[in-house]
N, C-alpha and C positions, 0 to 999 in steps of 0.2 A: 418177620417169620423166620425160623431156625429149628434144624433138627441136626442130631447128634447121632450117631450109628456105631457102635462097637463091634468091631472086626474081630479084635483079639482083646486078652487082657490089659494090653499095653497102646495097642493101636486103634483109631477110630479116625472116621469119616464125619466132617461136620459141613451143611449146607446152611446158607444164609441168605435170605432173600428180601427186599423191602420195594415199593413204590410209592409215590408219593405225586399227587394232584394238587395244583395249587391254583388259584384263584384271588382274584382281586389286583390292585397296585400297590408297587413298592413305596418307598419315601420319596423317592424323585417323581411318581406321576406315572411312572411306566408299567406296562403290561409285566406281573410276577413271572418267573422263570421256576421251576422244580430246580432243589440243589440238594442233593442228598451226600452225605460223608463217606466215603473220601475220595468219591470222583468230582469231575466239575461239574458245574451248573448246566443243566439241560438247555437247548435252543429255543423250548418250548415250555406249556405249560404241566406236562408230565414227566415221569422219569424212573425207571426199574434198575435196580442194582441187585445182583447175584455173587454170590463168592465160597468157594468150594476149599476147601481146606482137609490136609491127611496129614495125621498127628501120632507121631511113635513116641513115647516114651523111655528114654533108656534109663 
């Protein structure tokens, strides 16, 4: 999910969020863990990641 809000003609704020729920086993037979890029894998089967950016164009 993401949202982009323009503060002015050249400046905006961007918000992004993601959620993952993993289930099953991996190729080695172990329980899977959630892994969303760009952060490291979770220690359990679910993970949430968020990012906020302020962009200004010159």
